[in-house]
C-alpha positions as CSV (number, residue, x, y, z in Angstrom):
1,M,175.3,27.5,146.7
2,P,172.4,28.6,148.9
3,L,171.1,32.1,148.6
4,L,170.6,32.5,152.3
5,D,173.9,32.7,154.3
6,L,173.0,33.9,157.8
7,D,176.7,34.1,158.8
8,K,177.2,36.8,156.1
9,I,174.0,38.6,156.9
10,T,174.7,38.8,160.6
11,A,178.4,39.5,160.4
12,G,179.3,42.1,163.1
13,F,175.9,42.0,164.8
14,P,175.5,41.6,168.6
15,K,175.0,37.9,169.5
16,T,171.4,38.6,170.8
17,W,170.3,40.1,167.5
18,E,172.0,37.3,165.6
19,G,170.2,34.8,167.7
20,F,166.9,36.6,167.1
21,L,167.4,36.5,163.3
22,R,168.4,32.8,163.4
23,D,165.3,31.9,165.4
24,W,163.1,33.9,163.0
25,D,164.6,32.1,160.0
26,R,163.9,28.8,161.7
27,S,160.3,29.9,162.2
28,L,160.0,31.0,158.5
29,R,161.5,27.6,157.4
30,A,158.9,25.8,159.6
31,G,156.2,27.8,157.7
32,N,157.6,26.6,154.4
33,Y,158.5,30.1,153.2
34,P,160.7,30.0,150.1
35,E,164.4,30.7,150.5
36,T,164.1,33.9,148.5
37,T,161.4,35.2,150.8
38,R,163.3,34.3,153.9
39,Y,166.4,36.0,152.4
40,N,164.5,39.2,151.7
41,Y,162.8,39.3,155.1
42,L,166.1,38.7,157.0
43,L,168.0,41.2,154.8
44,A,165.4,43.9,155.5
45,A,165.6,43.2,159.2
46,A,169.4,43.3,159.2
């Protein structure tokens, strides 16, 4: 099971903010950031 579940992290968020976090995660993935780092960054932003 993957550590990072954006659906759980962004549950109840406005669609604009959810989209921003998804785009940011895509950018972090493109930069080859590890999943744990992405999880921590997105959780802090949420």
